[in-house]
Backbone bond lengths (Angstrom), bond angles and torsions (degrees), N, CA, C in turn:
res aa  C-N    CA-C-N  psi(-1)  N-CA   C-N-CA  omega(-1)  CA-C   N-CA-C  phi
1 M - - - 1.473 - - 1.514 111.19 -
2 L 1.372 118.25 137.09 1.401 122.93 -179.00 1.541 110.91 -65.83
3 V 1.344 116.31 128.24 1.461 120.79 172.09 1.527 106.55 -112.25
4 L 1.335 114.01 105.12 1.462 121.75 -169.10 1.504 110.37 -90.16
5 S 1.344 116.98 134.34 1.452 120.64 172.74 1.505 108.70 -65.90
6 P 1.367 118.77 135.12 1.455 121.81 178.36 1.546 114.27 -79.97
7 Y 1.312 117.49 2.42 1.446 118.70 -174.37 1.486 114.91 -118.41
8 L 1.332 116.85 36.25 1.445 121.15 176.75 1.510 112.29 -83.73
9 S 1.283 117.41 142.04 1.441 122.30 179.85 1.505 111.23 -122.35
10 C 1.302 116.04 145.25 1.455 121.81 -178.45 1.553 110.34 -67.55
11 P 1.336 116.86 130.02 1.465 119.72 -179.10 1.531 112.86 -70.16
12 V 1.348 118.28 -13.21 1.441 124.76 -179.94 1.514 110.12 -85.85
13 C 1.325 115.97 -53.56 1.492 120.63 -168.78 1.536 112.18 -122.78
14 Q 1.329 116.12 -5.99 1.499 121.69 176.77 1.567 111.99 71.10
15 E 1.330 118.27 10.22 1.471 118.87 175.28 1.553 107.09 -78.16
16 T 1.330 116.01 164.88 1.470 121.04 -176.67 1.560 110.25 -67.24
17 L 1.295 114.61 135.73 1.498 120.34 173.79 1.522 110.14 -93.47
18 R 1.349 116.67 136.82 1.414 123.75 178.23 1.508 109.97 -124.03
19 L 1.333 115.62 149.46 1.455 120.83 176.91 1.551 107.94 -78.17
20 T 1.287 115.90 134.39 1.496 121.97 178.09 1.547 108.69 -68.45
21 D 1.312 115.23 163.29 1.489 120.18 -178.62 1.520 111.03 -59.44
22 D 1.330 118.75 -36.19 1.435 117.89 179.80 1.518 114.17 -81.26
23 R 1.339 116.10 -1.42 1.490 125.61 175.73 1.534 111.87 65.68
24 R 1.327 116.38 22.58 1.469 120.75 -177.93 1.502 114.99 -101.21
25 S 1.337 114.31 -12.44 1.501 117.43 -174.15 1.489 110.19 -147.47
26 L 1.308 116.06 160.63 1.432 124.17 169.34 1.545 108.10 -110.31
27 T 1.372 116.77 133.54 1.431 119.02 176.57 1.555 109.70 -135.24
28 C 1.347 115.08 160.38 1.438 121.18 175.17 1.545 108.73 -117.02
29 Q 1.313 116.56 177.53 1.459 119.18 -178.12 1.519 113.08 -67.52
30 N 1.340 119.27 -15.18 1.428 123.86 178.49 1.551 111.32 -94.85
31 N 1.325 114.98 10.31 1.459 124.45 176.47 1.492 116.02 67.08
32 H 1.325 118.64 23.11 1.465 120.33 171.26 1.456 103.75 -75.43
33 R 1.291 115.39 139.19 1.512 122.55 -171.22 1.565 111.39 -132.17
34 F 1.312 112.23 134.47 1.472 118.55 -178.21 1.554 107.26 -130.36
35 D 1.300 119.49 113.12 1.455 123.18 -173.05 1.534 109.50 -80.09
36 R 1.369 112.62 150.41 1.470 119.23 177.64 1.523 109.40 -82.39
37 A 1.322 118.89 129.96 1.461 120.96 175.13 1.530 110.07 -68.96
38 K 1.289 115.04 161.00 1.485 116.96 -178.22 1.525 113.73 -65.15
39 Q 1.341 116.80 -20.96 1.469 122.69 176.97 1.494 111.32 -76.66
40 G 1.399 116.41 -24.27 1.465 119.63 175.05 1.500 112.45 119.39
41 Y 1.309 121.29 -4.85 1.454 120.10 -179.22 1.554 111.05 -95.35
42 F 1.359 116.97 167.34 1.415 122.18 176.18 1.525 109.63 -118.42
43 N 1.336 116.31 138.39 1.482 118.32 -179.31 1.515 107.22 -99.30
44 L 1.353 115.92 109.25 1.490 120.58 178.93 1.568 109.81 -110.06
45 L 1.303 116.13 18.30 1.475 118.81 -178.46 1.534 108.06 -88.81
46 L 1.324 114.16 115.00 1.461 119.98 178.68 1.554 110.86 -78.56
47 N 1.342 118.81 150.78 1.411 121.67 -175.93 1.494 111.67 -58.35
48 Q 1.325 119.62 -37.76 1.417 123.01 -179.43 1.536 115.79 -70.32
49 H 1.310 113.87 -9.76 1.476 119.31 175.26 1.550 113.40 -101.61
50 K 1.346 115.15 12.48 1.450 123.34 175.40 1.516 110.38 -100.58
51 K 1.314 118.96 146.51 1.431 123.92 169.00 1.516 112.61 -105.49
52 S 1.330 116.59 -8.56 1.459 121.21 175.81 1.530 108.02 -150.47
53 K 1.348 115.40 171.68 1.455 118.32 -178.57 1.503 112.52 -67.53
54 Q 1.334 115.80 -36.72 1.464 122.06 -179.92 1.535 108.53 -130.00
55 P 1.310 115.34 80.45 1.505 119.88 -175.84 1.520 112.61 -75.07
56 G 1.340 113.10 158.80 1.426 117.76 173.57 1.560 110.35 87.21
57 D 1.318 112.80 -170.08 1.479 120.39 -177.54 1.543 113.46 -65.03
58 S 1.335 117.03 137.45 1.434 122.02 175.35 1.495 112.59 -74.74
59 L 1.336 118.63 169.58 1.420 121.10 176.76 1.516 110.83 -61.00
60 E 1.346 119.98 -36.60 1.433 119.34 -177.26 1.541 109.30 -71.85
61 M 1.298 121.52 -32.22 1.485 125.54 174.12 1.506 110.33 -63.72
62 V 1.317 115.59 -45.99 1.483 121.35 -179.62 1.569 109.76 -62.86
63 Q 1.250 115.93 -43.92 1.498 118.51 -179.20 1.538 110.25 -65.65
64 A 1.360 115.14 -40.77 1.407 118.46 -178.99 1.547 111.73 -65.87
65 R 1.343 115.49 -41.06 1.477 119.37 -179.63 1.538 110.66 -67.28
66 T 1.270 118.15 -38.87 1.423 121.70 175.49 1.513 113.27 -57.20
67 A 1.328 115.47 -48.91 1.473 124.90 179.16 1.493 108.14 -60.49
68 F 1.338 120.48 -45.16 1.450 122.32 -178.27 1.563 111.25 -67.25
69 L 1.304 115.86 -48.18 1.485 120.27 -176.28 1.523 111.23 -61.35
70 N 1.324 114.69 -34.30 1.450 119.82 -178.97 1.518 113.73 -66.76
71 L 1.353 116.09 -15.03 1.495 121.45 176.74 1.516 109.42 -72.84
72 G 1.327 119.27 -23.02 1.458 120.01 176.75 1.553 116.38 92.00
73 H 1.274 115.59 3.19 1.469 117.56 -175.52 1.502 113.76 -65.65
74 Y 1.345 119.39 -23.92 1.437 123.93 179.83 1.520 112.02 -99.25
75 E 1.328 114.98 7.54 1.499 116.35 -179.72 1.534 113.34 -61.88
76 P 1.354 121.64 -30.02 1.498 120.13 178.43 1.566 107.73 -66.15
77 I 1.247 117.62 -30.86 1.546 118.00 179.48 1.540 107.79 -67.41
78 L 1.335 117.41 -47.51 1.430 121.70 177.76 1.502 111.15 -61.59
79 S 1.286 119.16 -44.18 1.451 124.50 179.63 1.552 110.82 -59.14
80 A 1.329 117.59 -46.81 1.409 122.00 178.85 1.568 111.22 -61.11
81 L 1.309 117.49 -39.87 1.444 122.71 179.71 1.510 110.58 -66.31
82 K 1.361 117.79 -39.32 1.432 120.82 178.25 1.510 110.10 -64.98
83 T 1.305 117.00 -39.31 1.488 120.78 178.65 1.481 112.76 -64.17
84 R 1.303 118.02 -42.87 1.484 121.37 178.60 1.514 108.87 -67.99
85 L 1.346 118.80 -41.75 1.477 119.07 179.81 1.502 112.19 -64.46
86 A 1.400 116.83 -38.39 1.399 119.56 178.99 1.518 112.04 -60.87
87 S 1.337 118.39 -39.27 1.422 122.45 175.08 1.542 114.43 -59.80
88 H 1.289 112.84 -42.10 1.489 116.44 -176.58 1.526 111.57 -83.32
89 L 1.333 118.76 -22.28 1.420 121.72 170.01 1.519 109.88 -62.44
90 R 1.334 118.08 -39.04 1.432 122.58 -176.75 1.559 110.20 -76.56
91 S 1.310 116.58 -26.46 1.459 119.12 -170.93 1.494 114.55 -106.65
92 T 1.356 118.10 -3.14 1.499 122.26 178.39 1.496 110.00 -123.81
93 S 1.333 115.03 176.32 1.461 118.71 -178.29 1.495 111.48 -71.51
94 L 1.307 121.31 -9.10 1.472 122.91 177.84 1.556 109.78 -56.89
95 G 1.288 112.87 -44.02 1.504 117.11 -175.34 1.481 113.60 -67.48
96 A 1.311 119.94 -20.74 1.432 128.08 -178.65 1.570 110.69 -85.44
97 S 1.378 115.93 -13.05 1.453 116.77 -173.98 1.534 109.45 -75.78
98 R 1.293 115.43 143.75 1.474 121.35 177.25 1.514 109.13 -83.50
99 T 1.342 116.38 -34.39 1.506 123.09 177.92 1.475 105.84 -124.88
100 L 1.331 116.39 134.68 1.470 123.39 -179.97 1.511 111.39 -119.66
101 N 1.278 118.69 128.72 1.450 123.91 175.52 1.485 112.32 -99.21
102 Y 1.341 118.94 118.67 1.473 122.31 -170.99 1.465 108.76 -127.60
103 C 1.336 118.84 130.98 1.440 124.02 177.08 1.532 109.25 -125.28
104 D 1.347 114.75 126.19 1.481 121.26 174.12 1.535 106.61 -104.57
105 V 1.371 113.44 110.65 1.448 119.47 -177.43 1.539 109.43 -88.25
106 A 1.358 116.92 140.27 1.445 122.58 -171.61 1.528 109.94 56.98
107 C 1.312 118.07 56.42 1.410 125.27 -165.11 1.564 110.67 -82.43
108 G 1.268 118.66 -10.81 1.458 122.55 -178.06 1.503 112.92 55.58
109 E 1.355 117.43 -132.18 1.412 120.84 -177.46 1.527 110.98 -83.12
110 G 1.275 120.10 3.01 1.505 123.99 171.26 1.498 112.93 91.87
111 Y 1.289 122.37 13.60 1.454 124.41 -179.26 1.548 110.56 -58.02
112 Y 1.332 114.65 -55.95 1.487 119.80 179.28 1.501 111.42 -68.93
113 T 1.311 116.76 -39.04 1.489 119.99 -176.49 1.499 109.75 -58.39
114 H 1.308 115.56 -51.56 1.481 119.57 -177.31 1.469 110.18 -64.42
115 A 1.345 121.46 -45.24 1.440 122.58 -179.26 1.532 112.69 -60.85
116 I 1.322 117.74 -43.90 1.467 120.55 -178.14 1.503 111.10 -71.52
117 S 1.373 117.30 -39.29 1.445 121.15 177.73 1.542 111.45 -62.17
118 H 1.337 116.30 -44.27 1.441 120.13 177.96 1.503 110.83 -62.15
119 F 1.326 118.63 -37.34 1.420 123.43 -179.87 1.517 110.20 -66.79
120 L 1.355 117.49 -48.15 1.409 123.32 -177.97 1.545 112.35 -59.52
121 A 1.312 113.76 -34.52 1.498 119.85 -177.14 1.516 111.00 -59.29
122 E 1.311 118.21 -19.59 1.517 120.59 178.08 1.506 110.04 -73.04
123 Y 1.327 119.28 -15.21 1.466 123.13 -171.67 1.537 113.56 -107.19
124 V 1.275 116.22 -19.66 1.479 121.02 -176.93 1.469 113.81 -130.12
125 E 1.347 118.63 164.07 1.475 119.94 -177.13 1.502 110.48 -75.80
126 S 1.307 118.70 -35.24 1.509 123.72 179.33 1.488 109.38 -147.37
127 I 1.331 113.31 155.78 1.463 121.55 -179.95 1.483 110.73 -141.55
128 H 1.365 116.79 131.98 1.474 123.41 171.34 1.508 106.10 -101.28
129 T 1.347 115.47 110.82 1.469 121.11 179.00 1.486 111.30 -104.21
130 T 1.354 115.29 130.80 1.458 121.90 174.94 1.469 112.01 -123.45
131 G 1.357 113.93 124.51 1.477 118.99 176.45 1.570 108.63 -108.90
132 L 1.296 115.24 130.22 1.513 118.27 -177.52 1.491 108.47 -129.76
133 D 1.336 114.59 134.07 1.474 120.48 174.58 1.510 108.70 -149.93
134 I 1.342 116.85 157.02 1.457 120.96 -179.63 1.531 111.98 -85.28
135 S 1.346 115.30 -8.63 1.449 121.12 -176.86 1.574 112.27 -94.81
136 T 1.335 114.52 115.82 1.494 115.77 175.13 1.482 114.79 -62.47
137 P 1.414 120.56 -42.72 1.443 116.61 175.78 1.513 114.69 -58.94
138 A 1.294 118.28 -34.31 1.465 121.65 177.04 1.527 111.36 -62.98
139 L 1.312 116.20 -47.04 1.515 119.03 -179.81 1.507 111.61 -66.55
140 K 1.330 115.29 -35.74 1.495 115.26 176.63 1.528 110.33 -60.74
141 A 1.307 117.35 -42.87 1.418 119.55 179.67 1.505 112.55 -66.13
142 A 1.312 117.79 -43.48 1.461 122.14 -178.93 1.533 111.22 -65.55
143 S 1.272 118.84 -44.08 1.466 122.22 -175.83 1.527 110.87 -74.49
144 R 1.303 120.07 -24.30 1.449 122.67 172.44 1.514 110.81 -67.21
145 Q 1.287 114.83 -41.16 1.464 120.30 -168.52 1.514 112.08 -90.59
146 Y 1.292 118.63 -38.63 1.476 121.42 -173.28 1.567 109.01 -122.46
147 K 1.265 115.12 105.89 1.492 122.02 -171.27 1.515 113.79 -82.67
148 Q 1.342 116.93 -32.43 1.504 121.63 -175.31 1.492 115.75 -81.09
149 A 1.354 113.94 54.32 1.479 119.08 177.83 1.493 108.74 -159.67
150 T 1.328 114.80 164.35 1.421 123.07 173.20 1.540 107.26 -96.76
151 W 1.288 118.99 114.94 1.470 124.11 -177.93 1.571 110.04 -102.90
152 L 1.303 117.44 125.82 1.466 120.11 -178.01 1.506 112.69 -129.28
153 V 1.318 118.60 132.87 1.443 121.75 164.56 1.518 106.54 -85.16
154 G 1.309 113.42 119.47 1.501 120.33 -174.25 1.496 113.60 -161.65
155 N 1.307 114.40 179.58 1.432 121.80 -176.04 1.558 107.66 -105.21
156 A 1.347 116.59 130.24 1.477 120.46 -177.63 1.551 110.91 -65.60
157 F 1.266 118.42 -20.99 1.480 125.13 -176.79 1.509 110.64 -96.12
158 K 1.365 115.68 -1.23 1.471 121.98 174.17 1.517 109.20 -142.40
159 L 1.310 113.49 65.31 1.459 119.15 -172.52 1.518 111.39 -66.05
160 P 1.361 120.96 125.05 1.465 123.78 -179.42 1.520 110.34 -80.31
161 L 1.343 118.04 55.91 1.440 124.01 177.24 1.537 112.61 -130.32
162 A 1.297 113.56 146.30 1.469 115.74 -176.83 1.523 111.95 -67.83
163 Q 1.297 115.48 152.80 1.504 121.64 177.12 1.474 111.65 -59.87
164 A 1.333 116.12 138.75 1.469 123.66 177.10 1.520 112.28 52.09
165 S 1.331 114.89 44.26 1.505 117.69 -177.68 1.506 115.39 -110.04
166 Q 1.374 116.77 -13.54 1.437 121.18 -171.47 1.536 110.68 -106.90
167 D 1.324 114.81 143.96 1.465 120.68 176.65 1.565 110.61 -94.25
168 L 1.320 115.79 -27.24 1.471 120.75 -179.16 1.536 110.60 -146.18
169 C 1.306 115.41 136.16 1.467 121.28 173.18 1.575 107.76 -130.36
170 T 1.316 113.97 136.89 1.494 117.53 177.26 1.545 108.64 -124.64
171 F 1.347 113.20 142.31 1.490 122.48 172.44 1.512 105.78 -125.35
172 M 1.328 114.96 111.16 1.460 120.58 -178.68 1.477 109.10 -108.39
173 F 1.362 115.78 110.88 1.516 120.54 174.49 1.488 111.61 58.32
174 C 1.307 121.32 48.90 1.436 119.36 -178.99 1.552 109.01 -150.05
175 R 1.275 114.08 166.40 1.500 121.15 178.05 1.490 110.53 -63.35
176 L 1.289 117.17 140.72 1.447 125.11 -170.83 1.557 112.77 -93.23
177 S 1.350 115.76 129.17 1.472 119.82 174.84 1.517 106.39 -118.34
178 I 1.304 116.10 74.36 1.440 121.37 -168.02 1.532 114.26 -67.65
179 D 1.332 118.80 -31.54 1.462 120.74 177.99 1.569 110.38 -64.80
180 E 1.352 116.60 -39.57 1.439 120.22 178.41 1.523 111.80 -65.76
181 V 1.359 114.50 -39.52 1.475 116.65 176.39 1.524 110.28 -62.32
182 A 1.328 115.68 -44.70 1.457 117.45 177.25 1.510 114.15 -57.81
183 R 1.360 116.11 -34.05 1.449 119.24 -179.66 1.526 112.29 -68.13
184 V 1.332 115.78 -44.38 1.462 119.89 -171.11 1.547 114.12 -86.98
185 L 1.362 118.38 -20.04 1.441 121.38 178.88 1.497 114.16 -75.31
186 K 1.283 118.05 142.55 1.436 123.39 171.89 1.506 110.51 -72.82
187 P 1.321 119.37 156.81 1.469 118.94 170.85 1.523 109.33 -59.32
188 N 1.384 114.26 136.99 1.469 122.07 -175.36 1.565 113.53 72.78
189 G 1.359 116.54 6.74 1.411 121.65 170.93 1.558 111.79 -69.16
190 I 1.319 114.40 155.66 1.461 120.75 -178.54 1.487 112.83 -103.53
191 F 1.320 114.48 139.73 1.447 122.61 -178.11 1.558 107.59 -126.39
192 V 1.236 117.66 122.54 1.496 124.20 -178.39 1.507 109.88 -114.10
193 F 1.333 117.44 122.64 1.422 125.21 179.66 1.500 108.03 -122.11
194 V 1.361 115.58 122.77 1.430 120.27 -178.07 1.511 108.04 -115.24
195 E 1.330 117.05 116.91 1.526 122.43 -178.68 1.476 109.56 -122.28
196 T 1.334 115.61 154.25 1.438 124.13 -179.34 1.512 109.69 -89.44
197 G 1.389 115.36 151.45 1.409 121.45 178.57 1.522 111.84 -106.51
198 N 1.339 118.07 -172.86 1.447 123.04 -173.43 1.509 111.21 -68.37
199 K 1.319 122.55 -27.63 1.412 126.39 -175.48 1.554 110.25 -86.35
200 H 1.300 117.95 -9.24 1.463 120.72 -174.04 1.524 110.56 -68.62
201 L 1.331 114.88 117.98 1.447 123.03 179.96 1.554 112.76 52.82
202 K 1.328 115.32 32.16 1.485 118.38 -173.73 1.525 111.34 -64.29
203 A 1.349 117.91 -35.15 1.455 117.53 178.93 1.474 113.39 -63.43
204 L 1.348 114.81 -35.64 1.459 120.63 175.07 1.535 110.86 -61.55
205 R 1.295 115.07 -49.49 1.465 120.42 -178.37 1.551 112.67 -64.61
206 E 1.353 113.51 -36.54 1.504 116.01 176.53 1.461 112.36 -66.70
207 A 1.263 120.43 -29.22 1.464 124.96 -178.93 1.554 111.55 -77.75
208 L 1.370 113.53 -25.98 1.453 117.28 -172.80 1.554 113.30 -97.53
209 Y 1.334 115.31 -20.71 1.478 119.99 -171.51 1.508 108.77 -132.10
210 T 1.357 116.42 148.59 1.451 120.03 179.08 1.521 111.57 -85.61
211 E 1.330 115.95 -15.28 1.500 119.59 179.29 1.507 108.90 -144.81
212 L 1.304 116.88 133.43 1.422 124.12 -178.22 1.508 113.11 -110.65
213 K 1.297 119.10 139.67 1.467 123.41 176.67 1.561 107.74 -102.20
214 D 1.357 115.72 136.88 1.440 118.25 174.55 1.501 112.10 -63.76
215 K 1.287 113.96 139.48 1.494 118.39 175.40 1.470 109.54 -74.52
216 R 1.348 119.01 138.92 1.413 125.12 175.83 1.509 111.07 -91.55
217 A 1.337 116.64 109.88 1.427 120.61 -178.89 1.538 108.88 -67.78
218 A 1.369 113.04 148.02 1.483 117.52 177.43 1.522 108.97 -69.18
219 S 1.330 113.83 129.72 1.443 120.21 -179.13 1.550 108.14 -74.07
220 E 1.310 114.30 159.18 1.455 118.46 179.87 1.526 108.99 -63.89
221 T 1.305 117.93 -38.14 1.480 122.47 -177.85 1.514 108.96 -65.17
222 T 1.360 119.76 -40.80 1.454 121.91 178.48 1.485 110.72 -64.89
223 I 1.345 119.10 -43.61 1.435 120.96 -176.16 1.525 113.23 -70.67
224 T 1.326 116.36 -45.30 1.413 118.72 -174.21 1.555 113.09 -74.74
225 S 1.313 114.29 -38.65 1.512 120.06 -174.36 1.496 110.58 48.44
226 A 1.282 117.57 -154.43 1.479 121.63 -179.78 1.484 113.02 -83.97
227 Y 1.288 117.31 -11.26 1.476 121.70 -166.92 1.545 113.76 -106.33
228 F 1.359 115.38 -13.25 1.465 119.73 -172.74 1.528 112.76 -127.11
229 D 1.305 111.74 151.16 1.516 121.42 170.13 1.488 107.25 -119.11
230 L 1.348 114.03 129.08 1.486 119.95 176.77 1.453 109.26 -72.62
231 I 1.315 121.64 121.94 1.463 123.55 -177.51 1.528 112.28 -114.30
232 D 1.305 117.76 -10.54 1.503 120.35 -179.07 1.513 108.80 -166.31
233 R 1.369 115.78 148.88 1.448 121.31 178.00 1.539 104.57 -153.94
234 Q 1.361 113.31 132.43 1.509 116.28 179.56 1.536 106.71 -144.93
235 Q 1.309 113.05 134.04 1.470 120.59 172.69 1.505 109.49 -90.24
236 V 1.329 119.21 135.82 1.433 124.49 179.78 1.538 107.50 -124.23
237 Q 1.340 115.18 120.22 1.496 118.01 -177.31 1.544 108.02 -134.09
238 G 1.339 116.46 155.08 1.397 121.54 177.50 1.531 109.56 179.46
239 D 1.324 114.79 175.71 1.491 121.11 -178.46 1.494 111.91 -122.87
240 F 1.313 115.16 153.49 1.487 119.73 172.38 1.480 109.28 -152.43
241 T 1.373 118.02 163.31 1.424 121.88 -175.98 1.523 109.96 -125.00
242 L 1.308 118.79 132.92 1.464 124.78 171.05 1.532 104.51 -101.06
243 D 1.339 114.24 121.72 1.518 119.60 -172.44 1.529 113.70 -111.53
244 N 1.343 115.17 26.28 1.489 117.33 174.69 1.517 108.17 -160.74
245 S 1.295 113.42 158.96 1.481 122.94 -173.95 1.484 110.73 -65.19
246 V 1.358 118.97 -36.27 1.440 119.77 -178.35 1.508 113.52 -62.13
247 D 1.350 117.70 -45.40 1.438 123.60 -178.30 1.566 109.17 -66.67
248 I 1.328 118.36 -37.36 1.449 123.48 177.47 1.522 109.28 -63.27
249 E 1.295 114.55 -45.68 1.470 118.32 -177.12 1.537 110.17 -65.85
250 N 1.399 115.21 -39.23 1.488 116.84 179.46 1.540 110.46 -64.65
251 L 1.315 118.90 -35.88 1.431 122.10 -179.97 1.514 109.48 -63.08
252 I 1.344 116.95 -47.64 1.436 119.19 176.61 1.513 113.54 -61.43
253 S 1.298 113.93 -42.97 1.460 119.31 -174.67 1.523 114.54 -69.90
254 M 1.335 119.39 -21.01 1.396 121.85 178.96 1.553 115.04 -85.43
255 T 1.312 115.94 -3.01 1.449 123.12 -176.39 1.538 113.12 -116.51
256 P 1.258 120.55 164.73 1.456 121.50 174.97 1.556 112.42 -63.65
257 H 1.316 117.14 -12.01 1.482 119.12 178.36 1.529 109.85 -64.16
258 V 1.310 118.79 -22.35 1.446 122.01 -179.31 1.499 113.43 -60.29
259 W 1.360 116.19 -31.26 1.492 118.63 177.24 1.547 113.58 -113.92
260 R 1.333 116.04 -7.46 1.466 119.18 177.09 1.506 114.67 -87.19
261 S 1.343 116.65 -32.07 1.443 122.38 -173.75 1.543 112.40 -92.49
262 K 1.303 117.26 160.89 1.430 122.04 -178.58 1.504 112.98 -73.87
263 K 1.329 118.37 147.08 1.411 122.47 -177.49 1.521 113.30 -63.31
264 Q 1.283 115.82 -38.06 1.461 120.19 177.82 1.552 112.31 -61.34
265 N 1.351 115.58 -43.19 1.442 120.51 179.74 1.488 111.75 -64.18
266 K 1.333 117.09 -38.72 1.441 121.53 -179.91 1.536 109.65 -68.67
267 R 1.290 116.30 -42.50 1.468 120.33 -179.58 1.538 111.85 -63.37
268 V 1.308 116.42 -41.00 1.479 118.93 179.86 1.517 110.70 -66.76
269 L 1.376 118.06 -40.44 1.427 122.26 178.83 1.533 112.53 -63.42
270 I 1.323 114.33 -45.34 1.459 118.94 -178.72 1.527 112.01 -64.14
271 E 1.332 117.44 -36.92 1.456 123.21 179.17 1.521 111.65 -68.77
272 R 1.349 120.33 -18.35 1.457 120.94 178.94 1.585 110.62 -64.92
273 A 1.355 114.56 -31.13 1.472 121.31 175.88 1.527 114.10 64.22
274 C 1.350 118.67 6.77 1.452 119.57 175.40 1.506 106.50 -155.92
275 L 1.352 114.89 129.68 1.465 118.66 -177.47 1.515 107.26 -151.70
276 T 1.332 114.33 126.31 1.495 120.94 177.59 1.570 107.17 -101.78
277 L 1.294 116.05 129.46 1.471 123.75 -171.73 1.516 109.68 -129.67
278 S 1.333 113.35 166.09 1.429 123.85 174.61 1.522 110.78 -117.29
279 Y 1.286 117.01 141.23 1.492 118.60 164.04 1.533 108.19 -104.53
280 D 1.297 117.21 141.65 1.454 124.18 -174.22 1.493 107.26 -149.13
281 V 1.349 115.29 100.43 1.443 119.22 -179.90 1.542 110.65 -131.23
282 T 1.304 115.04 160.23 1.472 122.02 173.21 1.476 109.92 -121.75
283 L 1.366 116.47 126.45 1.437 121.22 174.57 1.537 107.38 -92.15
284 H 1.309 116.30 120.84 1.459 121.04 174.63 1.570 105.05 -108.93
285 I 1.311 113.69 124.54 1.491 119.51 176.94 1.514 109.86 -116.84
286 L 1.279 116.91 122.23 1.469 122.41 -174.63 1.549 109.23 -124.97
287 M 1.325 112.93 158.41 1.501 120.06 177.38 1.522 107.70 -118.58
288 R 1.333 113.98 134.42 1.441 120.33 174.19 1.508 110.24 -68.74
289 N 1.337 116.64 122.44 1.478 118.01 -179.31 1.557 108.27 -88.47
290 N 1.305 116.54 -169.19 1.479 121.02 -170.61 1.559 110.26 -94.63
291 T 1.307 118.62 10.93 1.468 118.71 177.42 1.529 108.84 -64.10
292 P 1.327 117.20 124.99 1.497 117.42 178.45 1.514 111.57 -64.05
293 Y 1.373 111.90 138.08 1.458 116.78 178.86 1.544 111.22 -74.34
294 T 1.327 113.77 134.37 1.443 118.83 177.35 1.544 108.51 -127.79
295 V 1.363 116.92 142.33 1.456 123.08 177.39 1.482 111.57 -68.36
296 N 1.336 116.63 128.78 1.459 118.89 178.31 1.551 112.21 -74.20
């Protein structure tokens, strides 16, 4: 059964969206209407907020990422995030909340969304989980597999959520829209930003490209801005091995390397059938301060 977030806003006029009596559509007081797809998600992405006809990850990328994540190689990253969240749930007002509103921005196929939502449910009486992504194939996959969430096709820089409505927002491996997070988070709400470091999948990148550029880590000033205080930071590193061509091809196919790198380089790497890699990520955990949000 669909559990709808009560804090959705119309992408056209920003008025509150409500579920119709037949539970098939969302409407606002200005009669803007968004139908529910048969898989269970709602498409709130306006044409003017698209840069292409089919933005975001393709079906092939979504399928490849699902297959890779199901191998469990990134489980230590998720485990570390849960540990840090548990600590802050105990030490902040979040843990005292009876109902928690959680949004995973750029949620993809919902792997992290579902895991974090399930984890948070141990600490609160009820949770409203919203997963948002610009990719329709990703939302189709997420809404088929995980029913207890609100799944939205939308733009991370135009979040269809009410101001100061969310207790927690997560950004996992994606471009940051910090002003929008500041708008939708409540004072003392928690914001988690997970970014990759220079060692992350370096062996993959070395095999695909002749020259590598160093990744520029997000500076503390950029992350915190005027609205956030950095309260925790942790680096998570480790190694894993892919021991067959199918898993290597899925890893390539789930990333932008699938269309950035040369076909010959991809073919040679896949044919190696064994690849040892490192994951290298930093968990940034921030708290929304009391600075009033202002439109730029």
